[in-house]
C-alpha positions as CSV (number, residue, x, y, z in Angstrom):
1,M,-36.1,-142.6,-11.4
2,P,-37.2,-140.0,-14.0
3,T,-40.5,-138.3,-13.3
4,T,-43.3,-138.9,-15.7
5,P,-44.7,-136.0,-17.7
6,G,-47.2,-134.2,-15.6
7,S,-45.9,-135.5,-12.3
8,K,-44.4,-133.2,-9.7
9,S,-40.7,-132.5,-10.5
10,T,-38.3,-133.8,-7.9
11,S,-36.1,-130.8,-8.5
12,A,-38.8,-128.5,-7.0
13,S,-37.9,-129.9,-3.5
14,Y,-34.4,-128.5,-3.9
15,V,-35.5,-124.9,-4.4
16,P,-36.8,-123.0,-1.4
17,G,-39.6,-120.6,-2.5
18,A,-39.7,-122.2,-6.0
19,Q,-43.1,-120.7,-6.6
20,A,-41.5,-117.2,-6.7
21,R,-41.4,-117.8,-10.5
22,H,-44.6,-116.8,-12.1
23,P,-46.9,-119.9,-11.9
24,R,-48.0,-121.2,-15.3
25,T,-50.4,-124.0,-16.2
26,H,-50.4,-125.6,-19.6
27,T,-52.4,-128.5,-20.9
28,W,-50.4,-130.3,-23.5
29,R,-52.3,-132.7,-25.7
30,A,-50.7,-136.0,-26.5
31,R,-50.5,-135.3,-30.2
32,P,-48.1,-137.3,-32.4
33,V,-44.8,-135.5,-33.0
34,T,-44.4,-135.0,-36.7
35,W,-42.1,-132.9,-38.9
36,R,-44.6,-130.1,-38.7
37,T,-44.3,-130.2,-34.9
38,Y,-40.5,-129.6,-35.2
39,L,-41.1,-126.6,-37.5
40,R,-43.7,-125.1,-35.2
41,A,-41.5,-125.6,-32.2
42,V,-38.6,-123.6,-33.6
43,G,-38.4,-120.5,-31.5
44,P,-36.7,-120.2,-28.1
45,G,-33.6,-122.0,-29.2
46,L,-33.5,-120.0,-32.5
47,V,-33.8,-116.8,-30.5
48,A,-31.1,-117.8,-28.0
49,G,-28.7,-118.8,-30.9
50,A,-29.4,-115.6,-32.8
51,S,-28.7,-113.5,-29.7
52,D,-25.1,-114.8,-29.9
53,T,-24.7,-112.6,-33.0
54,D,-24.7,-109.5,-30.8
55,P,-22.6,-106.4,-32.0
56,T,-19.6,-107.4,-29.9
57,T,-19.4,-110.7,-31.8
58,V,-20.0,-108.9,-35.1
59,A,-17.1,-106.6,-34.3
60,T,-14.8,-109.5,-33.5
61,I,-15.6,-111.4,-36.7
62,A,-15.5,-108.2,-38.8
63,V,-12.0,-107.5,-37.5
64,I,-10.9,-111.0,-38.2
65,G,-12.4,-110.8,-41.8
66,A,-10.5,-107.5,-42.4
67,D,-7.3,-109.0,-41.1
68,T,-7.4,-112.4,-42.7
69,A,-10.0,-112.1,-45.5
70,Y,-11.4,-115.7,-45.8
71,G,-8.5,-117.5,-44.2
72,M,-10.3,-118.2,-40.9
73,G,-13.6,-119.3,-42.4
74,W,-13.0,-122.8,-41.3
75,C,-12.6,-121.7,-37.7
76,V,-15.9,-119.9,-37.9
77,L,-17.6,-123.1,-39.2
78,L,-16.0,-125.1,-36.5
79,L,-17.9,-123.0,-33.9
80,F,-21.1,-124.9,-34.9
81,P,-20.4,-128.1,-33.0
82,V,-19.2,-126.1,-30.0
83,I,-22.4,-124.0,-29.8
84,V,-24.6,-127.1,-30.5
85,V,-23.1,-129.0,-27.5
86,I,-23.4,-126.0,-25.1
87,Q,-27.0,-125.2,-26.2
88,S,-28.1,-128.9,-26.1
89,V,-26.8,-129.2,-22.5
90,A,-28.6,-126.0,-21.6
91,T,-31.8,-127.3,-23.2
92,R,-31.6,-130.5,-21.2
93,V,-31.0,-128.7,-18.0
94,G,-34.0,-126.4,-18.5
95,M,-36.4,-129.1,-19.5
96,A,-35.4,-131.8,-17.1
97,S,-35.0,-129.7,-14.0
98,R,-37.7,-127.1,-14.8
99,L,-35.2,-124.6,-13.4
100,D,-32.9,-122.0,-14.9
101,L,-29.2,-122.3,-14.3
102,Q,-29.0,-119.7,-11.5
103,E,-32.0,-121.3,-9.7
104,A,-30.4,-124.7,-9.9
105,V,-27.0,-123.5,-8.7
106,T,-28.5,-121.5,-5.9
107,A,-30.5,-124.6,-4.8
108,I,-27.8,-127.2,-4.5
109,Y,-24.5,-125.3,-3.9
110,R,-23.1,-123.1,-1.2
111,P,-24.3,-119.5,-1.4
112,A,-20.8,-118.4,-2.4
113,L,-21.0,-120.4,-5.6
114,G,-24.4,-118.9,-6.3
115,R,-22.9,-115.4,-5.8
116,L,-19.9,-116.3,-8.0
117,L,-22.2,-117.4,-10.9
118,L,-24.4,-114.4,-10.4
119,G,-21.5,-112.0,-10.4
120,S,-19.9,-113.6,-13.5
121,I,-23.2,-113.3,-15.4
122,L,-23.9,-109.7,-14.4
123,L,-20.3,-108.6,-15.2
124,V,-20.6,-109.9,-18.7
125,N,-24.2,-108.7,-19.2
126,I,-23.8,-105.1,-18.1
127,V,-20.6,-104.5,-20.1
128,T,-22.2,-106.1,-23.1
129,V,-25.3,-104.0,-22.8
130,A,-23.1,-100.9,-22.9
131,A,-21.2,-102.0,-26.0
132,D,-24.4,-103.2,-27.8
133,L,-26.3,-100.0,-27.1
134,E,-23.5,-98.0,-28.6
135,A,-23.3,-100.2,-31.6
136,G,-27.1,-100.2,-32.1
137,A,-27.2,-96.4,-31.8
138,T,-24.2,-96.1,-34.1
139,A,-26.1,-98.2,-36.7
140,L,-29.0,-95.9,-36.5
141,G,-26.7,-92.9,-36.9
142,L,-25.1,-94.5,-40.0
143,L,-28.6,-95.2,-41.5
144,T,-29.8,-91.6,-40.8
145,S,-26.6,-89.7,-41.1
146,Q,-27.0,-88.4,-37.6
147,D,-24.9,-88.4,-34.4
148,W,-25.3,-91.7,-32.6
149,H,-25.5,-90.0,-29.2
150,W,-29.1,-89.0,-30.1
151,F,-30.2,-92.6,-30.4
152,A,-28.7,-94.5,-27.4
153,A,-31.2,-93.4,-24.7
154,P,-34.3,-93.7,-26.9
155,L,-33.2,-97.2,-28.1
156,S,-32.6,-98.4,-24.5
157,L,-36.0,-97.1,-23.4
158,V,-37.9,-98.6,-26.3
159,L,-36.3,-102.0,-25.8
160,L,-36.8,-101.9,-22.0
161,A,-40.5,-101.0,-22.5
162,A,-40.9,-103.9,-25.1
163,V,-39.4,-106.4,-22.7
164,M,-41.5,-105.2,-19.7
165,L,-44.8,-104.9,-21.5
166,L,-45.1,-107.5,-24.2
167,G,-44.8,-110.6,-22.0
168,Y,-42.7,-113.7,-22.5
169,H,-44.7,-115.4,-25.3
170,V,-45.4,-112.3,-27.4
171,L,-41.7,-111.2,-27.0
172,Q,-40.5,-114.6,-28.1
173,R,-42.7,-114.6,-31.2
174,A,-41.7,-111.0,-32.1
175,M,-38.0,-111.8,-31.8
176,K,-38.5,-115.0,-33.8
177,Y,-39.4,-112.9,-36.8
178,L,-37.1,-110.0,-36.0
179,L,-34.1,-112.2,-36.2
180,L,-34.8,-112.6,-39.9
181,A,-33.3,-109.1,-40.3
182,L,-29.9,-110.7,-39.5
183,L,-30.0,-112.1,-43.0
184,A,-28.9,-108.6,-44.0
185,Y,-25.4,-109.9,-43.4
186,A,-26.0,-112.5,-46.1
187,V,-27.2,-109.8,-48.5
188,A,-24.1,-107.6,-47.6
189,A,-21.9,-110.6,-48.4
190,V,-23.5,-111.1,-51.8
191,L,-23.3,-107.3,-52.5
192,A,-19.6,-107.5,-51.7
193,H,-19.0,-109.7,-54.7
194,P,-16.5,-112.1,-53.0
195,D,-14.3,-114.6,-54.9
196,W,-16.4,-117.7,-54.0
197,A,-13.6,-120.1,-54.9
198,A,-11.4,-118.3,-52.4
199,V,-14.2,-118.4,-49.9
200,A,-14.6,-122.1,-50.3
201,R,-10.9,-122.7,-49.8
202,G,-10.8,-120.6,-46.7
203,S,-13.9,-122.2,-45.3
204,L,-13.2,-125.9,-46.1
205,I,-9.4,-126.2,-45.9
206,P,-7.8,-125.4,-42.5
207,H,-4.9,-122.9,-42.7
208,L,-2.8,-123.0,-39.5
209,H,-0.4,-120.1,-39.0
210,W,1.2,-120.4,-35.6
211,S,1.7,-116.6,-35.2
212,Q,0.7,-114.3,-32.4
213,D,-2.0,-112.7,-34.6
214,F,-3.5,-116.1,-35.5
215,L,-3.7,-117.2,-31.9
216,F,-5.2,-113.9,-30.8
217,N,-7.9,-114.2,-33.5
218,V,-8.7,-117.8,-32.4
219,L,-8.9,-116.6,-28.7
220,S,-11.2,-113.7,-29.7
221,L,-13.4,-115.9,-31.8
222,I,-14.0,-118.5,-29.2
223,G,-14.3,-116.1,-26.3
224,T,-16.9,-113.9,-27.9
225,T,-19.2,-116.7,-29.2
226,A,-19.4,-118.8,-26.0
227,T,-21.0,-116.0,-24.0
228,S,-22.8,-117.0,-20.8
229,Y,-26.0,-115.1,-21.4
230,V,-26.8,-117.3,-24.4
231,Y,-26.9,-120.6,-22.6
232,V,-28.3,-119.1,-19.5
233,W,-31.2,-117.7,-21.5
234,Q,-31.7,-121.1,-23.1
235,T,-32.2,-122.7,-19.6
236,I,-34.6,-119.8,-18.7
237,S,-36.7,-120.2,-21.8
238,Q,-37.0,-124.0,-21.4
239,S,-37.9,-123.7,-17.7
240,E,-40.4,-121.0,-18.5
241,E,-42.4,-123.0,-21.0
242,K,-42.3,-126.2,-18.9
243,L,-42.9,-128.6,-21.8
244,P,-43.4,-132.3,-21.1
245,W,-40.2,-134.4,-21.5
246,R,-41.5,-136.1,-24.6
247,W,-40.9,-132.7,-26.4
248,H,-37.2,-133.0,-25.5
249,R,-36.1,-134.0,-29.0
250,V,-38.2,-131.2,-30.5
251,R,-36.5,-128.7,-28.3
252,Q,-33.1,-130.1,-29.1
253,F,-33.8,-129.6,-32.8
254,D,-34.7,-126.0,-32.0
255,A,-31.3,-125.6,-30.2
256,L,-29.6,-127.1,-33.2
257,A,-31.4,-124.7,-35.6
258,G,-30.4,-121.7,-33.5
259,S,-26.8,-122.8,-33.4
260,L,-26.8,-123.4,-37.2
261,F,-28.4,-120.0,-37.8
262,A,-25.8,-118.2,-35.6
263,T,-22.9,-120.0,-37.3
264,L,-24.2,-119.0,-40.8
265,V,-24.6,-115.4,-39.7
266,F,-21.0,-115.4,-38.4
267,W,-19.8,-116.9,-41.7
268,F,-21.6,-114.3,-43.8
269,I,-20.1,-111.5,-41.7
270,L,-16.6,-112.9,-42.3
271,V,-17.3,-113.1,-46.0
272,A,-18.7,-109.6,-46.3
273,T,-15.8,-108.0,-44.5
274,G,-13.2,-110.3,-46.0
275,A,-14.4,-109.5,-49.6
276,T,-14.2,-105.8,-49.1
277,L,-11.7,-104.9,-46.4
278,G,-9.6,-108.1,-46.1
279,V,-8.6,-108.4,-49.8
280,R,-7.7,-104.7,-49.8
281,G,-5.7,-104.8,-46.6
282,L,-7.9,-102.3,-44.8
283,R,-7.9,-102.6,-41.0
284,I,-10.7,-101.8,-38.7
285,N,-11.3,-102.0,-34.9
286,T,-15.1,-102.2,-34.5
287,A,-18.3,-103.3,-36.3
288,Q,-19.1,-99.6,-36.8
289,D,-15.8,-99.2,-38.6
290,A,-16.7,-102.1,-40.9
291,A,-20.1,-100.6,-41.9
292,Q,-18.5,-97.2,-42.6
293,S,-15.5,-98.8,-44.5
294,L,-17.8,-100.8,-46.8
295,R,-19.2,-97.6,-48.4
296,P,-16.2,-96.6,-50.5
297,V,-15.2,-100.1,-51.5
298,A,-18.5,-101.9,-52.0
299,G,-21.0,-99.0,-52.4
300,A,-23.6,-97.4,-50.2
301,W,-26.0,-100.3,-50.5
302,A,-23.5,-102.7,-48.9
303,S,-22.7,-100.3,-46.2
304,D,-26.3,-99.6,-45.3
305,V,-27.3,-103.3,-45.4
306,F,-24.4,-104.1,-43.0
307,A,-25.5,-101.3,-40.7
308,L,-29.0,-102.7,-40.8
309,G,-27.6,-106.1,-39.8
310,L,-25.7,-104.4,-37.0
311,L,-28.9,-102.8,-35.8
312,A,-30.7,-106.1,-36.0
313,S,-28.0,-107.7,-33.9
314,A,-28.5,-105.2,-31.1
315,L,-32.3,-105.5,-31.3
316,V,-32.1,-109.3,-31.0
317,A,-29.4,-109.5,-28.3
318,L,-30.3,-106.7,-26.0
319,P,-33.7,-108.0,-24.8
320,V,-32.2,-111.4,-24.1
321,I,-29.4,-109.8,-22.1
322,M,-31.8,-107.5,-20.2
323,A,-34.1,-110.3,-19.3
324,T,-31.3,-112.7,-18.4
325,T,-30.0,-110.1,-15.9
326,A,-33.3,-109.8,-14.2
327,Y,-34.0,-113.5,-14.1
328,V,-30.6,-114.5,-12.6
329,T,-30.8,-111.7,-10.0
330,G,-34.3,-112.7,-9.1
331,A,-33.5,-116.4,-8.9
332,H,-30.5,-115.8,-6.5
333,L,-32.5,-113.4,-4.3
334,N,-35.8,-115.5,-4.5
335,W,-37.9,-112.7,-6.0
336,R,-41.1,-113.2,-7.8
337,R,-40.2,-113.0,-11.4
338,G,-41.3,-113.7,-15.0
339,L,-41.8,-111.7,-18.1
340,S,-45.5,-112.7,-18.2
341,L,-46.0,-110.7,-15.0
342,R,-46.8,-107.1,-14.9
343,P,-44.3,-104.6,-13.4
344,R,-46.5,-104.0,-10.3
345,E,-46.6,-107.8,-9.7
346,A,-42.8,-108.2,-9.7
347,P,-41.4,-104.8,-9.0
348,K,-38.0,-106.0,-7.9
349,F,-37.6,-108.2,-11.0
350,F,-38.3,-105.3,-13.4
351,A,-36.3,-102.9,-11.3
352,A,-33.2,-105.1,-11.7
353,M,-33.8,-105.1,-15.4
354,G,-34.1,-101.3,-15.5
355,A,-31.0,-100.9,-13.3
356,S,-28.9,-103.1,-15.7
357,V,-30.0,-101.0,-18.7
358,A,-29.2,-97.7,-16.7
359,A,-25.8,-99.0,-15.9
360,G,-25.1,-100.0,-19.5
361,L,-26.4,-96.7,-20.8
362,A,-24.2,-94.8,-18.3
363,A,-21.2,-96.6,-19.6
364,T,-22.3,-95.9,-23.2
365,Y,-22.3,-92.2,-22.6
366,A,-19.1,-92.2,-20.6
367,D,-15.9,-91.3,-22.5
368,L,-15.1,-94.9,-23.4
369,S,-14.2,-95.5,-27.0
370,P,-15.7,-98.6,-28.8
371,I,-12.3,-100.2,-28.6
372,Q,-12.3,-99.8,-24.8
373,L,-15.8,-101.2,-24.4
374,L,-14.8,-104.2,-26.5
375,Y,-11.7,-104.6,-24.4
376,W,-13.8,-104.7,-21.2
377,V,-16.3,-107.1,-22.8
378,G,-13.4,-109.4,-23.6
379,V,-12.1,-109.2,-20.0
380,A,-15.6,-109.9,-18.6
381,G,-16.2,-112.8,-21.0
382,A,-12.9,-114.4,-20.2
383,I,-13.8,-114.4,-16.5
384,G,-17.5,-115.2,-16.7
385,T,-17.8,-117.8,-19.4
386,P,-15.8,-120.6,-17.9
387,V,-17.6,-120.2,-14.5
388,G,-21.0,-120.6,-16.2
389,L,-20.0,-123.6,-18.3
390,V,-18.6,-125.5,-15.3
391,M,-21.8,-124.8,-13.3
392,L,-24.0,-125.8,-16.3
393,L,-22.2,-129.2,-16.6
394,R,-22.3,-129.8,-12.8
395,V,-26.1,-129.2,-12.8
396,A,-26.6,-131.4,-15.9
397,S,-24.9,-134.2,-14.0
398,H,-26.9,-133.9,-10.8
399,P,-29.5,-136.8,-10.6
400,G,-31.8,-135.1,-8.2
401,L,-32.1,-131.8,-10.0
402,M,-32.3,-133.4,-13.4
403,N,-35.0,-135.9,-12.2
404,G,-32.7,-138.8,-13.3
405,R,-32.2,-137.4,-16.8
406,V,-28.6,-136.6,-16.5
407,L,-26.2,-136.1,-19.4
408,G,-25.1,-139.3,-21.2
409,V,-21.4,-140.1,-21.2
410,P,-20.7,-138.9,-24.8
411,M,-22.4,-135.5,-24.3
412,K,-20.7,-135.1,-20.9
413,A,-17.3,-135.9,-22.3
414,A,-17.9,-133.4,-25.2
415,G,-19.1,-130.8,-22.7
416,W,-16.1,-131.0,-20.4
417,A,-13.7,-131.1,-23.4
418,I,-15.2,-127.9,-24.7
419,T,-15.2,-126.3,-21.3
420,T,-11.6,-127.2,-20.8
421,V,-10.6,-125.7,-24.2
422,I,-12.7,-122.5,-23.5
423,T,-11.3,-122.1,-20.0
424,T,-7.7,-122.4,-21.4
425,V,-8.5,-120.0,-24.2
426,S,-10.1,-117.6,-21.7
427,A,-7.1,-117.7,-19.4
428,L,-4.7,-117.0,-22.3
429,G,-6.9,-114.3,-23.6
430,L,-7.3,-112.7,-20.2
431,Y,-3.5,-112.7,-19.8
432,Q,-3.0,-111.1,-23.2
433,L,-5.7,-108.5,-22.6
434,I,-4.3,-107.5,-19.2
435,T,-0.7,-107.3,-20.5
436,T,-1.5,-105.4,-23.7
437,G,-4.3,-103.2,-22.3
438,P,-7.1,-101.6,-24.3
């Protein structure tokens, strides 16, 4: 039977040392839930969704825009229901179980499965940190006309200090407003002066071209937007806040808002690059190339605004990835953890965060080209994402962990259908990446 709000969660009995997470006490008044409540509650889900627009995703969509102009706009918009389902399941897991995904899997499955999930998340996160740090540093270099190598280390240190010192709630509020900078992509799209009739046709009318390039673009698009850290962070943020179950619909609205925001940002990136590079047949390989290539065809303003959006993507995504890395490591090893703790109160937790940033920074300064980094991000995502999705759905169907609030049949069917498609796409993408090489 589901536990009542305020009662002891049944799932706590599954987790040895569950109090390793920073204890938090909240007193939630039984106020009526109004439309103002929904607006005030928008935050964690919005941040999680916005973190999906990290520079590796920007690069993938920019390349597709340059290759196809607006022809795959409909594919980008179809990402919305996929992201909504995944984030909704993650929200339910975090709220019903009061555990994050790694905690839940470690609690009920064999240690080998916990290590498998941990390894898959760390693999994706560390490689993505490297690619995103380089992209953020390159954006700063473009905006200041300086070599990007001067910015990577300072950027990583500033973000690491912010995550370690601000605390969970202050960090969430800061990122809630920071993500508004991602609207720079919308400004860049407008400055690119697209043919809006052509944009509408590409976005609303499916165009299927069964070619190798088309299939590769679809594989890349799905693979880069269903990244594991996004839904893992969603479970972390919900379990951190420990809201009563009556807030479930409010938090689901938050997850929907985050998914919609991310999808719109994806679409504006496609329009911006399609209107400038795609219609002229100019090819690029990275998001950095896109920002540089916009200058001669759309003017300095469009180039600088796109670079600002790229920087915002890094600033929003990197703290989420850093924190996720520390949380899942701490959950698996049963460390005391929580962003509201001070470093001296949870030294192992924050050391894991610092180690992930150091590993990413080392890869950034290695002689790996942006194309090679994106290649390894693709490989890591193809391996890690299906593992996380399967675990997420298994946890969401476990009556004990979910305190009786398991997924309904329609959401479970949608979740497994999406997982099957993403697993198939990831397998095909991994095969193609391995056979073609970076």
